[in-house]
N, C-alpha and C positions, 0 to 999 in steps of 0.2 A: 702860755699854759700847755699848748700842744708840744712845744719844744721840751717842756719839763717832763711830760709823759714819755716822750721819745727817749730822753736821757735815762729815765727810770727803767724803761723797758730794756734799753741797751745794757744798763748796769746789771739788771736781773739776769738777762740772757748770758752775758759774759760770766757772771758769777756761777750760774748753773753749769756752763760749759767748762769753766776752770775746775769746778768741783768734780765734774764727770771725768775730765781729762786726768785729774789727780788720782781718781779712783782707778782708772784703767792702766795708768803708768806707774802706779805704786808698786815697788819691787816686791817679789815674793819672799817669804821667809826662808832664806837659804839654809839656815841652821836646821829647821824642820825638814826641808826637802832633802838635805844631805843625809840625815838619819834614815829617812824613808828609803832613799835610793841605796844606801849601804846595806840595810836589812834585806832589801829585795835582791841585791847582787849576791849576798851571802846565801840567801835562799836558793838561788839558781845553782850555786856550787853544791849545796846540800842535795838538791833534787837530782843533779847529775849522778850522784852516788846512789840516791834512793830509788831511781828508776833503772838501776843496773846499767848505767852508762848508755841508755837508749837515747840517741841523738834526735830521733824523730819525735819522741814524747817531749823531750826538753825543748825542741824547736816550737812545738805547739804551745807550750807554756809561755815561752818567751814572746811568741806572737800575741797571745792573749794579754800579757802584761804590757807590751808595747802599745797596743790599741787602748788599753785602759789608761795608761799614762798620758796618751794624746788627748783622751777625753777628759782626764783630770785637768790638764792645762786649759782646755776650753771652758770647763765649768768654773775654774778659778777666776775667769774674766767676766762671769755673769754677775750682774748686780745683785746684791743680797736681797733686795726687795722683791726681785723677780723670783728668787728661790723661795722667799717667804710666801708669796702669793700662790706658787705652784705646789707648795708642800702638802697641803691637804688633798689636792687633786691627785698627786702621785700616791699618797697614802691610800685613798679610796681605790685607785687602780691596783695597788698591791694586794689589798683585801680581796678584790675580785679575782685576782690570780690565785690566791690561797683557796678561795671557794672553787675555782675551776679545777684544782688538783683533785677534788673529791669526785668529779665527774669525768675528767679527761686525763688525770695524772697517771704516770707510769710508776710501777712499783719496783723496789729493789731492797734486798736485805731486810725484808719484813716490814717495810714502811712505804707509804705512797707519798712521795715528796717532790716529784719531778713533773714538769710540763714539757712535753716534746712537741715542738712546732715544726718539726721536719728539718728546717735549716738551723735551728738552735734548740738546745735542751738546757733548761735552767731550773733552779730551786727558788720558787717564790718566797720561801721563808728567808732567804738571804737578802732579798730586796727590801724586806721589812726592816732589816738592820739599819738601813739608810732612811727609809720613808717615815718610820715611826718617830725618830728624834726630830725630824723636820716638822711633822704634823703636831707633835706635842709642844714643841717650841713655839710654833705659830699660834696654837690655842692658848698656851699659858702666858705668852708675852703681853697680852692685852686684856685678859679676862680679870674681872674683879674677884676678890677673895670671899666667895660665897660657897655654901655647902653644895649647891647645885652645880656650880662650875667645877668643884673638886670631884663630884660624882661623875661628871662628863669626862674629866681627865682620866679617871680610873677606867671608864668604859672604853675610851680610845686605846688605853693600854691593854685592857683585858681581852678585847676582841681578837687581835692577832695572836696573843699568847695562847688562848684556848684553841684557835684554829690550828696552830702549829703543834701544840702538845698532843692533840688527838690524831695527828698524821700517822704514827706518833714520832715526834722529834722533841723529846724532853729537854735536851741540852740547849737547843736554840731558843725554846720557849723560856727557859730560865734566864738565858743571856739577855733576851729582849726585856723580860720582866724586871731584871735588876737595873738595866739601863733606864727604863721608863720610870721606875720608882725613885731613882736618884734624881732625875730631872724634876719630877713632881715635888720632891722634898726641897730641892734648891729653889723652886718657884714659890715656896711658902706654904706648902701643904702642912696642916696641923700635925705636930709630932704625935699627939695622943691618938690620932686616927691611924698612924703608922703602927703604933704599938698594938692598937686594937686589931688591926688586920693581921699582924704577926701572930697574936694570940689565937685568933680564929683559925688561922692556917695550921698552927700546932695542934689545936683541938680537932681539926678535920683530918689530920694526917692518917689516922687509922682508916678513914673512909677512902682517902686517896690511895692508900696501899692496897686495899681490897677491891676497889671498884674502878680506879682510874689507871693505875700502872699496869702495863702488860707483863706477862711472865718473864720475858727476857730482860725487862727493866728491873724487876725484882731480883733476878739472878745477878745482874750487874752490881746491885747494891750489896747483896750477900757476899759475892766473890770479892768485892772491894774491901769488905770488913775482914774476910779471910780467904785470900786467893787460893790457898792450899786445898780448900774444899772441892774445887773443880779445876785442878791444875792443867788439865788437858782440854778444858772447855771454856767456861766463862772467865776463869782466872788466868788463862794462858797469856792473854795480851799483857796484863800487868806484870806477871812473872818475867816474861821475856824482855819487856821494856826495862825493868829494873836490872836485869842481867846485862843488857846492852849499855846502860848508863854507868853501872858500877864497874864494868870491865874497861871503860875508857880511862879511868884514873884521872890524873891531873892534866895531862897534855893530849890524851887520846891515842888511838892506834894509828892515826894518820888518815888523810883523805883517801877514800876509795879502799881502805883496808879494814873496814868493819866486817865482822863475821856474822853477827846476828841478822843483819839485813841481807847481805849478799848470799848467805846460805839459807835464806827464807825462814829463819826462826822467828823473826819479829814481824807480825802481821801488820798490814796497812802502813808499812814503813815510809811510803812516799806521801801519805796523806795525814791521817790523824796522829800517827805515832812517829812523825818525822823528827821530833825532838830526841827520840831514842838514838837516831843516827848521829845527831849533833853531839850527844853525850859520849857515844862510843868512839867516833872518829876524831873529835876535837877536844874531848875531855872536859874537865871542869872549866878550864879557861875558855873554851869555845862556847859552852853552855852559858857561862856567866856573861860573856860578851853579847850573846843574843838577848838575854834577859835585860842587860844594861841598855841596849838600844831600844827595847820595848819601853823601858822605864823613861828614857830620855824623850822619846816621842810623846808619851802620855803627859809627862811633866811640862813639856813645851806647850802643848795645846791647852792644858789647864792654866798655865801661867798667862797665856794670851787671853784666855777666857776671863781671868780676873782683871785684866787690864782694860777691857772694853766696858763702856758704860751702857751699851745697848743691851736690853734684856733678852731680846731674841737671839742676838749673836752669842751672848753668854750661854744661853740654854743649849743652842745647837752645838757649840764647841764642847761643853761639858758632856752632852749626850754622846757625841761621836768619840770623844776621848775615853769615856767609860766603856763604850761598846768594844773598842779596840783592846783596852787593858783587860777587861773581864774575860774576853774571848781568849786572850793569851794566857791568863792565869788558869782558866779552866782546862785548857789544853795541856799546859805544862804540868799542872797538878794531877791531871788524869794519867799522864805518861809516867810520872814518878810515884804514882799510887796514893796520892793525897786525896783525890776525888775519884768517884766512880767513872767508868768509861761511858761517855755520853756522845761521842762522835762530833766533837767541835774541832775544826782545823786550826793550825797555828798560823796566825796572820802573816801574809807576805812570804811564807815559806812552804806550807803544805801545797801539794799539787791540786789543781782544780781551777775551773774557770769562773764560776759564778761568785764564789766567796771572795776571790782575789780581785775581780773586777769591781764588785760593789764596794769593797774596802778602799780601793784606790780612788773610786769616784767620791767616796766619803771624804778623802783627803782633799779632793778638788773643792768640795763645799767648805772644808776648813780653811783653805787658802782664800776662798772668796770672802769668808767672814773676816779673815785677817786683813785683806785689802780694804774692806769697808771700814774696819776699826781704825786703820792707820790713815784713812783719807779725811778723817774729821779734823 
């Protein structure tokens, strides 16, 4: 009998060890990694032009990206159950940083969005882009289909959205809201409640316009509908970005040969309006190539989400893919005049530390989910 127990213990131990070894040695998805790296490299070339060939600025961005990719590699080897268990904790911490913005945050361009800790300055709203999908997936993956649990899911989503919108940062609030709503819908949220919520939002839109939106946000919407009303003010960004993209033609003016950015006609050309440089210097072919890479990355993550049988992994992958894709769509739509100007960066291309780092860490979580799915 004792020998039988020893054999059973040995088999169980070896089984767990083999499963764990298979998890950590499971190869990364090289197709997805290649697309991410290619988009990042193209972004560096675009930024070199967008920063007026400032090597110091470019070196800072490359340093941040290198650290982020190293962290991505480390995160990709963390067991997904550990990520699951820590998701809600990180979410609570990110909510606390959002609250800290109102007491200790630094202001810029009419909004209070930054926390300056001396050695590091970051936007807590960017962190929520990662922690919210993790928290929602953790909650939705094992909760029963009841009205109370649906209500709690909406509260988990609504809290960070409201804290971000009143900073004010309407663009990020909308981005996070869309991501969360899609995850809740995938998890089985009743469709009639979604329709009810949309109806209530439409009915409340006059109240939002008069009492929630700031004057500059109203002006952005007005100038979006007709940029010519304020061609030297609120409509200036849209007009100049359209000129930049339109002047690029099919093949563009050539790398470093853009005039709208280098002559400072195009505002924020290294950050929010970097897609204008792509259209001007690389033309339709270059712009289409960037859009294609964004689509391929999103499609790959969603395909991998459909392949996994684990509910938590599926929700995390869908949430992070949605975040990446919607962020890209809003930015490109903003630059070409389809959406109002809301200050959303172009993923992996726009200059900046916080948003690029969080996005690359999100890819680390994606790779961790993929490893877990393939180890079964």
